[in-house]
N, CA, C and O atoms as a GROMACS GRO file, in nm:
protein
  448
    1UNK      N    1  -2.385   0.232   1.768
    1UNK     CA    2  -2.360   0.103   1.781
    1UNK      C    3  -2.427   0.017   1.687
    1UNK      O    4  -2.549   0.031   1.675
    2UNK      N    5  -2.362  -0.081   1.608
    2UNK     CA    6  -2.418  -0.168   1.515
    2UNK      C    7  -2.438  -0.307   1.573
    2UNK      O    8  -2.338  -0.357   1.624
    3UNK      N    9  -2.536  -0.370   1.573
    3UNK     CA   10  -2.557  -0.504   1.633
    3UNK      C   11  -2.594  -0.614   1.531
    3UNK      O   12  -2.670  -0.588   1.439
    4UNK      N   13  -2.541  -0.733   1.547
    4UNK     CA   14  -2.562  -0.851   1.467
    4UNK      C   15  -2.530  -0.813   1.334
    4UNK      O   16  -2.619  -0.823   1.250
    5UNK      N   17  -2.413  -0.768   1.297
    5UNK     CA   18  -2.366  -0.722   1.171
    5UNK      C   19  -2.315  -0.831   1.086
    5UNK      O   20  -2.216  -0.892   1.126
    6UNK      N   21  -2.374  -0.866   0.968
    6UNK     CA   22  -2.317  -0.984   0.882
    6UNK      C   23  -2.174  -0.979   0.857
    6UNK      O   24  -2.121  -0.868   0.856
    7UNK      N   25  -2.105  -1.083   0.838
    7UNK     CA   26  -1.962  -1.093   0.791
    7UNK      C   27  -1.941  -1.017   0.666
    7UNK      O   28  -1.833  -0.965   0.637
    8UNK      N   29  -2.034  -1.012   0.602
    8UNK     CA   30  -2.028  -0.967   0.441
    8UNK      C   31  -2.019  -0.808   0.445
    8UNK      O   32  -1.977  -0.749   0.346
    9UNK      N   33  -2.057  -0.741   0.555
    9UNK     CA   34  -2.060  -0.594   0.556
    9UNK      C   35  -1.931  -0.544   0.564
    9UNK      O   36  -1.840  -0.600   0.625
   10UNK      N   37  -1.920  -0.428   0.496
   10UNK     CA   38  -1.790  -0.367   0.480
   10UNK      C   39  -1.716  -0.333   0.607
   10UNK      O   40  -1.593  -0.338   0.612
   11UNK      N   41  -1.789  -0.298   0.709
   11UNK     CA   42  -1.733  -0.258   0.846
   11UNK      C   43  -1.656  -0.389   0.912
   11UNK      O   44  -1.570  -0.375   0.999
   12UNK      N   45  -1.688  -0.493   0.870
   12UNK     CA   46  -1.652  -0.634   0.926
   12UNK      C   47  -1.501  -0.656   0.860
   12UNK      O   48  -1.441  -0.758   0.895
   13UNK      N   49  -1.436  -0.564   0.767
   13UNK     CA   50  -1.336  -0.599   0.696
   13UNK      C   51  -1.235  -0.479   0.708
   13UNK      O   52  -1.130  -0.481   0.645
   14UNK      N   53  -1.270  -0.375   0.791
   14UNK     CA   54  -1.184  -0.252   0.795
   14UNK      C   55  -1.157  -0.226   0.953
   14UNK      O   56  -1.211  -0.293   1.041
   15UNK      N   57  -1.082  -0.137   0.972
   15UNK     CA   58  -1.042  -0.089   1.107
   15UNK      C   59  -1.126   0.031   1.133
   15UNK      O   60  -1.098   0.140   1.084
   16UNK      N   61  -1.219   0.014   1.203
   16UNK     CA   62  -1.321   0.143   1.218
   16UNK      C   63  -1.255   0.235   1.332
   16UNK      O   64  -1.198   0.194   1.433
   17UNK      N   65  -1.273   0.364   1.295
   17UNK     CA   66  -1.230   0.476   1.392
   17UNK      C   67  -1.347   0.564   1.397
   17UNK      O   68  -1.423   0.583   1.302
   18UNK      N   69  -1.359   0.618   1.518
   18UNK     CA   70  -1.471   0.714   1.534
   18UNK      C   71  -1.578   0.656   1.633
   18UNK      O   72  -1.557   0.547   1.687
   19UNK      N   73  -1.688   0.724   1.656
   19UNK     CA   74  -1.787   0.672   1.746
   19UNK      C   75  -1.868   0.571   1.693
   19UNK      O   76  -1.985   0.595   1.664
   20UNK      N   77  -1.808   0.443   1.675
   20UNK     CA   78  -1.876   0.328   1.627
   20UNK      C   79  -1.829   0.208   1.708
   20UNK      O   80  -1.713   0.195   1.748
   21UNK      N   81  -1.927   0.121   1.731
   21UNK     CA   82  -1.893  -0.002   1.785
   21UNK      C   83  -1.974  -0.112   1.721
   21UNK      O   84  -2.093  -0.094   1.697
   22UNK      N   85  -1.913  -0.228   1.693
   22UNK     CA   86  -1.981  -0.328   1.640
   22UNK      C   87  -1.999  -0.449   1.739
   22UNK      O   88  -1.900  -0.510   1.780
   23UNK      N   89  -2.114  -0.479   1.771
   23UNK     CA   90  -2.145  -0.572   1.865
   23UNK      C   91  -2.216  -0.696   1.813
   23UNK      O   92  -2.331  -0.686   1.769
   24UNK      N   93  -2.149  -0.815   1.818
   24UNK     CA   94  -2.202  -0.941   1.758
   24UNK      C   95  -2.189  -1.045   1.858
   24UNK      O   96  -2.100  -1.046   1.943
   25UNK      N   97  -2.284  -1.140   1.845
   25UNK     CA   98  -2.299  -1.263   1.924
   25UNK      C   99  -2.220  -1.374   1.877
   25UNK      O  100  -2.210  -1.379   1.754
   26UNK      N  101  -2.160  -1.468   1.947
   26UNK     CA  102  -2.094  -1.574   1.908
   26UNK      C  103  -2.140  -1.695   1.980
   26UNK      O  104  -2.176  -1.686   2.098
   27UNK      N  105  -2.141  -1.816   1.914
   27UNK     CA  106  -2.190  -1.944   1.970
   27UNK      C  107  -2.080  -1.992   2.063
   27UNK      O  108  -2.117  -2.055   2.162
   28UNK      N  109  -1.954  -1.973   2.045
   28UNK     CA  110  -1.844  -2.023   2.127
   28UNK      C  111  -1.750  -1.932   2.154
   28UNK      O  112  -1.743  -1.835   2.078
   29UNK      N  113  -1.658  -1.940   2.266
   29UNK     CA  114  -1.563  -1.851   2.275
   29UNK      C  115  -1.443  -1.862   2.184
   29UNK      O  116  -1.363  -1.770   2.164
   30UNK      N  117  -1.436  -1.987   2.129
   30UNK     CA  118  -1.336  -2.006   2.014
   30UNK      C  119  -1.372  -1.936   1.891
   30UNK      O  120  -1.282  -1.882   1.826
   31UNK      N  121  -1.502  -1.930   1.849
   31UNK     CA  122  -1.561  -1.839   1.749
   31UNK      C  123  -1.535  -1.682   1.760
   31UNK      O  124  -1.515  -1.610   1.662
   32UNK      N  125  -1.537  -1.639   1.888
   32UNK     CA  126  -1.517  -1.489   1.916
   32UNK      C  127  -1.374  -1.470   1.901
   32UNK      O  128  -1.334  -1.372   1.839
   33UNK      N  129  -1.296  -1.551   1.949
   33UNK     CA  130  -1.139  -1.535   1.958
   33UNK      C  131  -1.093  -1.525   1.798
   33UNK      O  132  -1.018  -1.439   1.751
   34UNK      N  133  -1.151  -1.627   1.734
   34UNK     CA  134  -1.111  -1.653   1.591
   34UNK      C  135  -1.142  -1.516   1.506
   34UNK      O  136  -1.061  -1.469   1.426
   35UNK      N  137  -1.275  -1.457   1.536
   35UNK     CA  138  -1.313  -1.351   1.467
   35UNK      C  139  -1.236  -1.227   1.513
   35UNK      O  140  -1.214  -1.135   1.434
   36UNK      N  141  -1.197  -1.224   1.634
   36UNK     CA  142  -1.115  -1.108   1.696
   36UNK      C  143  -0.988  -1.109   1.619
   36UNK      O  144  -0.944  -1.006   1.570
   37UNK      N  145  -0.926  -1.228   1.607
   37UNK     CA  146  -0.789  -1.221   1.521
   37UNK      C  147  -0.805  -1.231   1.383
   37UNK      O  148  -0.700  -1.224   1.319
   38UNK      N  149  -0.920  -1.248   1.312
   38UNK     CA  150  -0.924  -1.268   1.160
   38UNK      C  151  -0.847  -1.156   1.094
   38UNK      O  152  -0.772  -1.185   1.000
   39UNK      N  153  -0.860  -1.027   1.136
   39UNK     CA  154  -0.811  -0.929   1.048
   39UNK      C  155  -0.666  -0.887   1.088
   39UNK      O  156  -0.618  -0.916   1.197
   40UNK      N  157  -0.599  -0.813   0.989
   40UNK     CA  158  -0.464  -0.782   1.036
   40UNK      C  159  -0.452  -0.656   1.136
   40UNK      O  160  -0.346  -0.594   1.147
   41UNK      N  161  -0.557  -0.626   1.202
   41UNK     CA  162  -0.564  -0.499   1.290
   41UNK      C  163  -0.547  -0.552   1.424
   41UNK      O  164  -0.567  -0.670   1.452
   42UNK      N  165  -0.509  -0.459   1.510
   42UNK     CA  166  -0.492  -0.501   1.655
   42UNK      C  167  -0.468  -0.385   1.737
   42UNK      O  168  -0.366  -0.387   1.805
   43UNK      N  169  -0.560  -0.263   1.746
   43UNK     CA  170  -0.513  -0.178   1.830
   43UNK      C  171  -0.591  -0.198   1.974
   43UNK      O  172  -0.530  -0.213   2.080
   44UNK      N  173  -0.722  -0.198   1.964
   44UNK     CA  174  -0.790  -0.220   2.102
   44UNK      C  175  -0.897  -0.322   2.066
   44UNK      O  176  -0.954  -0.347   1.960
   45UNK      N  177  -0.909  -0.380   2.208
   45UNK     CA  178  -1.028  -0.501   2.192
   45UNK      C  179  -1.094  -0.473   2.331
   45UNK      O  180  -1.031  -0.435   2.429
   46UNK      N  181  -1.234  -0.497   2.330
   46UNK     CA  182  -1.325  -0.489   2.432
   46UNK      C  183  -1.403  -0.610   2.461
   46UNK      O  184  -1.448  -0.670   2.364
   47UNK      N  185  -1.426  -0.657   2.581
   47UNK     CA  186  -1.496  -0.766   2.599
   47UNK      C  187  -1.580  -0.777   2.717
   47UNK      O  188  -1.529  -0.735   2.821
   48UNK      N  189  -1.695  -0.823   2.724
   48UNK     CA  190  -1.774  -0.830   2.845
   48UNK      C  191  -1.808  -0.974   2.882
   48UNK      O  192  -1.858  -1.044   2.793
   49UNK      N  193  -1.790  -1.021   2.991
   49UNK     CA  194  -1.810  -1.142   3.032
   49UNK      C  195  -1.830  -1.171   3.213
   49UNK      O  196  -1.782  -1.089   3.293
   50UNK      N  197  -1.886  -1.263   3.248
   50UNK     CA  198  -1.888  -1.289   3.398
   50UNK      C  199  -1.805  -1.389   3.435
   50UNK      O  200  -1.791  -1.417   3.554
   51UNK      N  201  -1.731  -1.463   3.325
   51UNK     CA  202  -1.660  -1.579   3.357
   51UNK      C  203  -1.506  -1.546   3.370
   51UNK      O  204  -1.452  -1.489   3.275
   52UNK      N  205  -1.433  -1.580   3.481
   52UNK     CA  206  -1.295  -1.569   3.501
   52UNK      C  207  -1.209  -1.647   3.405
   52UNK      O  208  -1.102  -1.605   3.362
   53UNK      N  209  -1.259  -1.753   3.376
   53UNK     CA  210  -1.204  -1.846   3.283
   53UNK      C  211  -1.196  -1.785   3.146
   53UNK      O  212  -1.094  -1.794   3.077
   54UNK      N  213  -1.304  -1.723   3.108
   54UNK     CA  214  -1.315  -1.669   2.965
   54UNK      C  215  -1.238  -1.527   2.968
   54UNK      O  216  -1.187  -1.490   2.862
   55UNK      N  217  -1.226  -1.449   3.078
   55UNK     CA  218  -1.136  -1.332   3.082
   55UNK      C  219  -0.998  -1.380   3.068
   55UNK      O  220  -0.917  -1.310   3.008
   56UNK      N  221  -0.964  -1.501   3.121
   56UNK     CA  222  -0.812  -1.537   3.108
   56UNK      C  223  -0.780  -1.576   2.977
   56UNK      O  224  -0.673  -1.540   2.927
   57UNK      N  225  -0.867  -1.650   2.911
   57UNK     CA  226  -0.844  -1.689   2.757
   57UNK      C  227  -0.841  -1.563   2.665
   57UNK      O  228  -0.758  -1.557   2.575
   58UNK      N  229  -0.941  -1.450   2.689
   58UNK     CA  230  -0.934  -1.347   2.604
   58UNK      C  231  -0.809  -1.262   2.628
   58UNK      O  232  -0.757  -1.199   2.536
   59UNK      N  233  -0.758  -1.261   2.764
   59UNK     CA  234  -0.642  -1.175   2.775
   59UNK      C  235  -0.517  -1.252   2.707
   59UNK      O  236  -0.418  -1.187   2.672
   60UNK      N  237  -0.524  -1.383   2.692
   60UNK     CA  238  -0.406  -1.452   2.632
   60UNK      C  239  -0.414  -1.463   2.503
   60UNK      O  240  -0.308  -1.455   2.442
   61UNK      N  241  -0.526  -1.480   2.435
   61UNK     CA  242  -0.538  -1.522   2.306
   61UNK      C  243  -0.591  -1.410   2.206
   61UNK      O  244  -0.571  -1.424   2.085
   62UNK      N  245  -0.654  -1.308   2.253
   62UNK     CA  246  -0.690  -1.201   2.155
   62UNK      C  247  -0.558  -1.107   2.131
   62UNK      O  248  -0.493  -1.058   2.223
   63UNK      N  249  -0.530  -1.089   1.995
   63UNK     CA  250  -0.429  -1.028   1.943
   63UNK      C  251  -0.443  -0.881   1.928
   63UNK      O  252  -0.486  -0.835   1.822
   64UNK      N  253  -0.411  -0.807   2.024
   64UNK     CA  254  -0.436  -0.673   2.028
   64UNK      C  255  -0.351  -0.593   2.125
   64UNK      O  256  -0.321  -0.644   2.233
   65UNK      N  257  -0.310  -0.470   2.093
   65UNK     CA  258  -0.204  -0.407   2.156
   65UNK      C  259  -0.285  -0.352   2.306
   65UNK      O  260  -0.218  -0.314   2.402
   66UNK      N  261  -0.412  -0.353   2.310
   66UNK     CA  262  -0.475  -0.302   2.438
   66UNK      C  263  -0.603  -0.382   2.434
   66UNK      O  264  -0.664  -0.408   2.330
   67UNK      N  265  -0.643  -0.426   2.576
   67UNK     CA  266  -0.767  -0.501   2.593
   67UNK      C  267  -0.816  -0.438   2.731
   67UNK      O  268  -0.747  -0.403   2.827
   68UNK      N  269  -0.949  -0.434   2.714
   68UNK     CA  270  -1.019  -0.391   2.839
   68UNK      C  271  -1.152  -0.492   2.854
   68UNK      O  272  -1.227  -0.517   2.760
   69UNK      N  273  -1.165  -0.539   2.972
   69UNK     CA  274  -1.280  -0.642   2.992
   69UNK      C  275  -1.368  -0.586   3.103
   69UNK      O  276  -1.325  -0.542   3.209
   70UNK      N  277  -1.490  -0.592   3.068
   70UNK     CA  278  -1.596  -0.543   3.155
   70UNK      C  279  -1.598  -0.399   3.187
   70UNK      O  280  -1.665  -0.360   3.282
   71UNK      N  281  -1.520  -0.306   3.104
   71UNK     CA  282  -1.541  -0.155   3.109
   71UNK      C  283  -1.472  -0.109   2.989
   71UNK      O  284  -1.418  -0.186   2.910
   72UNK      N  285  -1.475   0.035   2.977
   72UNK     CA  286  -1.413   0.082   2.845
   72UNK      C  287  -1.311   0.177   2.886
   72UNK      O  288  -1.296   0.275   2.814
   73UNK      N  289  -1.239   0.166   2.989
   73UNK     CA  290  -1.129   0.268   3.012
   73UNK      C  291  -0.999   0.218   2.969
   73UNK      O  292  -0.938   0.142   3.044
   74UNK      N  293  -0.947   0.255   2.846
   74UNK     CA  294  -0.813   0.222   2.797
   74UNK      C  295  -0.720   0.341   2.802
   74UNK      O  296  -0.607   0.325   2.846
   75UNK      N  297  -0.760   0.459   2.760
   75UNK     CA  298  -0.664   0.558   2.719
   75UNK      C  299  -0.646   0.653   2.869
   75UNK      O  300  -0.714   0.752   2.899
   76UNK      N  301  -0.548   0.598   2.940
   76UNK     CA  302  -0.500   0.708   3.055
   76UNK      C  303  -0.360   0.731   3.033
   76UNK      O  304  -0.288   0.643   2.986
   77UNK      N  305  -0.317   0.848   3.067
   77UNK     CA  306  -0.177   0.882   3.048
   77UNK      C  307  -0.075   0.811   3.111
   77UNK      O  308   0.041   0.819   3.071
   78UNK      N  309  -0.108   0.740   3.210
   78UNK     CA  310   0.000   0.661   3.285
   78UNK      C  311   0.030   0.526   3.246
   78UNK      O  312   0.118   0.461   3.302
   79UNK      N  313  -0.058   0.467   3.125
   79UNK     CA  314  -0.045   0.343   3.071
   79UNK      C  315  -0.023   0.345   2.927
   79UNK      O  316  -0.077   0.431   2.858
   80UNK      N  317   0.060   0.245   2.873
   80UNK     CA  318   0.084   0.252   2.723
   80UNK      C  319  -0.025   0.251   2.643
   80UNK      O  320  -0.130   0.198   2.682
   81UNK      N  321  -0.016   0.302   2.536
   81UNK     CA  322  -0.125   0.324   2.438
   81UNK      C  323  -0.067   0.262   2.295
   81UNK      O  324   0.037   0.314   2.253
   82UNK      N  325  -0.123   0.164   2.223
   82UNK     CA  326  -0.065   0.112   2.109
   82UNK      C  327  -0.107   0.007   2.049
   82UNK      O  328  -0.194  -0.054   2.111
   83UNK      N  329  -0.070  -0.042   1.933
   83UNK     CA  330  -0.161  -0.142   1.876
   83UNK      C  331  -0.041  -0.244   1.820
   83UNK      O  332   0.075  -0.228   1.857
   84UNK      N  333  -0.076  -0.342   1.737
   84UNK     CA  334   0.007  -0.431   1.693
   84UNK      C  335  -0.021  -0.461   1.539
   84UNK      O  336  -0.126  -0.418   1.493
   85UNK      N  337   0.054  -0.521   1.469
   85UNK     CA  338   0.023  -0.562   1.325
   85UNK      C  339   0.002  -0.445   1.245
   85UNK      O  340   0.091  -0.361   1.258
   86UNK      N  341  -0.096  -0.416   1.163
   86UNK     CA  342  -0.140  -0.324   1.091
   86UNK      C  343  -0.201  -0.195   1.158
   86UNK      O  344  -0.241  -0.099   1.091
   87UNK      N  345  -0.206  -0.200   1.281
   87UNK     CA  346  -0.265  -0.102   1.379
   87UNK      C  347  -0.144  -0.013   1.443
   87UNK      O  348  -0.167   0.076   1.525
   88UNK      N  349  -0.025  -0.044   1.400
   88UNK     CA  350   0.101   0.033   1.449
   88UNK      C  351   0.172  -0.072   1.536
   88UNK      O  352   0.124  -0.175   1.583
   89UNK      N  353   0.302  -0.020   1.549
   89UNK     CA  354   0.400  -0.087   1.631
   89UNK      C  355   0.461   0.006   1.731
   89UNK      O  356   0.493   0.120   1.698
   90UNK      N  357   0.477  -0.041   1.860
   90UNK     CA  358   0.510   0.045   1.960
   90UNK      C  359   0.411   0.109   2.037
   90UNK      O  360   0.292   0.101   2.006
   91UNK      N  361   0.454   0.179   2.148
   91UNK     CA  362   0.344   0.241   2.239
   91UNK      C  363   0.377   0.385   2.266
   91UNK      O  364   0.494   0.420   2.254
   92UNK      N  365   0.285   0.471   2.301
   92UNK     CA  366   0.317   0.599   2.337
   92UNK      C  367   0.249   0.596   2.490
   92UNK      O  368   0.168   0.508   2.520
   93UNK      N  369   0.280   0.682   2.568
   93UNK     CA  370   0.231   0.692   2.710
   93UNK      C  371   0.283   0.597   2.798
   93UNK      O  372   0.333   0.494   2.752
   94UNK      N  373   0.278   0.621   2.926
   94UNK     CA  374   0.324   0.528   3.016
   94UNK      C  375   0.478   0.524   3.025
   94UNK      O  376   0.544   0.590   2.945
   95UNK      N  377   0.536   0.450   3.119
   95UNK     CA  378   0.692   0.443   3.118
   95UNK      C  379   0.738   0.358   2.991
   95UNK      O  380   0.854   0.364   2.950
   96UNK      N  381   0.656   0.292   2.942
   96UNK     CA  382   0.702   0.209   2.826
   96UNK      C  383   0.742   0.290   2.723
   96UNK      O  384   0.833   0.255   2.647
   97UNK      N  385   0.679   0.408   2.708
   97UNK     CA  386   0.703   0.497   2.577
   97UNK      C  387   0.838   0.542   2.574
   97UNK      O  388   0.878   0.576   2.462
   98UNK      N  389   0.925   0.550   2.676
   98UNK     CA  390   1.062   0.609   2.668
   98UNK      C  391   1.144   0.487   2.610
   98UNK      O  392   1.248   0.517   2.552
   99UNK      N  393   1.115   0.369   2.619
   99UNK     CA  394   1.199   0.249   2.568
   99UNK      C  395   1.271   0.267   2.447
   99UNK      O  396   1.389   0.236   2.430
  100UNK      N  397   1.191   0.322   2.357
  100UNK     CA  398   1.259   0.337   2.219
  100UNK      C  399   1.369   0.458   2.216
  100UNK      O  400   1.434   0.467   2.112
  101UNK      N  401   1.394   0.546   2.314
  101UNK     CA  402   1.477   0.629   2.312
  101UNK      C  403   1.593   0.593   2.410
  101UNK      O  404   1.686   0.671   2.431
  102UNK      N  405   1.582   0.473   2.468
  102UNK     CA  406   1.686   0.422   2.560
  102UNK      C  407   1.785   0.354   2.504
  102UNK      O  408   1.742   0.284   2.413
  103UNK      N  409   1.909   0.344   2.523
  103UNK     CA  410   2.022   0.249   2.509
  103UNK      C  411   2.082   0.185   2.616
  103UNK      O  412   2.163   0.239   2.690
  104UNK      N  413   2.039   0.061   2.625
  104UNK     CA  414   2.065  -0.039   2.743
  104UNK      C  415   2.230  -0.078   2.724
  104UNK      O  416   2.280  -0.097   2.614
  105UNK      N  417   2.293  -0.085   2.835
  105UNK     CA  418   2.423  -0.104   2.829
  105UNK      C  419   2.460  -0.185   2.954
  105UNK      O  420   2.443  -0.137   3.066
  106UNK      N  421   2.510  -0.310   2.934
  106UNK     CA  422   2.543  -0.403   3.053
  106UNK      C  423   2.696  -0.398   3.060
  106UNK      O  424   2.767  -0.435   2.966
  107UNK      N  425   2.742  -0.352   3.174
  107UNK     CA  426   2.879  -0.344   3.223
  107UNK      C  427   2.924  -0.424   3.337
  107UNK      O  428   2.868  -0.410   3.445
  108UNK      N  429   3.021  -0.509   3.323
  108UNK     CA  430   3.068  -0.579   3.458
  108UNK      C  431   3.235  -0.546   3.477
  108UNK      O  432   3.306  -0.540   3.377
  109UNK      N  433   3.280  -0.529   3.585
  109UNK     CA  434   3.398  -0.500   3.611
  109UNK      C  435   3.458  -0.568   3.731
  109UNK      O  436   3.387  -0.598   3.827
  110UNK      N  437   3.586  -0.591   3.727
  110UNK     CA  438   3.650  -0.667   3.846
  110UNK      C  439   3.768  -0.583   3.881
  110UNK      O  440   3.850  -0.534   3.802
  111UNK      N  441   3.765  -0.573   4.009
  111UNK     CA  442   3.889  -0.498   4.072
  111UNK      C  443   4.006  -0.560   4.048
  111UNK      O  444   4.010  -0.683   4.055
  112UNK      N  445   4.126  -0.483   4.014
  112UNK     CA  446   4.258  -0.540   3.989
  112UNK      C  447   4.346  -0.500   4.108
  112UNK      O  448   4.464  -0.536   4.112
   0.00000   0.00000   0.00000
């Protein structure tokens, strides 16, 4: 874990993979959401808060394919896994994963 990482650090401009977490403090929720959405990546996001209002705003405003609040459980086989923007398009896992292979057809018929 890296704490209080300055914005000038390389890790603050790349999509990190592996056993690393950057933990920074923010003065306002707006500042935290702005930082979360600053880069073109959006695979997973994690947040910890006691406020139901903050949870609601984070869920609506943070641009990521997956979000977990107050725990770290994201990767379960029965739920979709995927990112947005430069972190990938589409999902795998969960019932949503089959959507790319489906052809939806709407048919109506009247008896004659």
